C-alpha positions as a printed Julia matrix, in Angstrom:
76×3 Matrix{Float64}:
   5.79  -19.73  27.51
   2.29  -20.3   28.77
   2.03  -17.44  30.75
   2.85  -15.25  28.06
   0.24  -16.93  25.75
  -2.35  -16.49  28.76
  -1.42  -12.78  29.01
  -1.79  -12.0   25.47
  -5.09  -13.95  25.45
  -6.52  -11.95  28.21
  -5.38   -8.75  26.62
  -6.84   -9.81  23.09
 -10.1   -10.69  24.81
 -10.26   -7.3   26.9
  -9.61   -5.04  23.83
 -12.08   -6.9   21.88
 -14.7    -6.43  24.9
 -13.85   -2.61  25.14
 -14.15   -2.66  21.25
 -17.75   -4.36  21.13
 -18.69   -2.2   24.1
 -18.47    1.01  22.03
 -19.74    0.05  19.17
 -22.91   -1.39  20.67
 -23.05    1.71  22.84
 -22.35    4.13  19.57
 -25.2     2.13  17.9
 -27.75    2.97  20.58
 -26.73    6.84  21.04
 -26.58    7.0   16.9
 -30.44    7.37  16.25
 -30.62    9.91  19.48
 -27.91   12.01  17.92
 -29.39   11.86  14.46
 -32.84   13.49  15.58
 -31.16   16.02  17.45
 -28.79   16.99  14.43
 -31.93   17.34  12.55
 -34.2    19.06  14.99
 -31.25   21.7   15.28
 -30.91   22.0   11.56
 -34.67   22.6   11.27
 -34.61   25.33  14.11
 -31.88   27.17  11.95
 -33.61   26.73   8.89
 -36.68   28.32  10.41
 -34.66   31.34  11.64
 -33.16   32.23   8.03
 -36.7    32.36   6.93
 -38.06   36.05   6.03
 -41.53   36.79   6.95
 -42.76   39.45   4.75
 -45.17   41.91   6.01
 -47.61   43.79   3.94
 -47.63   47.46   3.48
 -49.94   49.46   5.76
 -52.42   51.49   3.77
 -51.65   55.07   3.34
 -47.77   54.66   4.13
 -45.16   56.22   2.01
 -43.89   52.79   0.73
 -47.24   52.02  -0.95
 -47.4    51.96  -4.48
 -43.39   52.73  -4.58
 -41.24   50.09  -6.51
 -37.85   49.26  -4.36
 -35.03   51.43  -5.59
 -31.55   49.7   -6.08
 -28.5    51.31  -5.28
 -25.88   50.17  -7.47
 -22.97   48.73  -5.67
 -19.73   50.87  -5.89
 -16.33   49.72  -5.73
 -14.19   51.07  -3.13
 -10.32   51.09  -3.42
  -8.66   49.45  -0.23
C-alpha cells in the first residue's frame, strides 16, 4: 500500500512541475507574442491605406468629377 501512495505522489509532483513550467514559459513569451501581433497588425493596416496623388496639371482628368456607373444586377 505504501508504494502505491509513493507512485501517486511522484506522478502528481511531476504533473504539477510540468504544468508550472508551461505556465512560466508562456508568461515569459506572452509579452513578445503580443508585441509581434501588434507589429503585424500595424503593417497590415499600413498596406490598406490608399495614398492619393494629386492630378497632374494639364491632364484630361483635371476639373472632371468622378463619374459613377450604376451597379447592374446580372442574373446567374
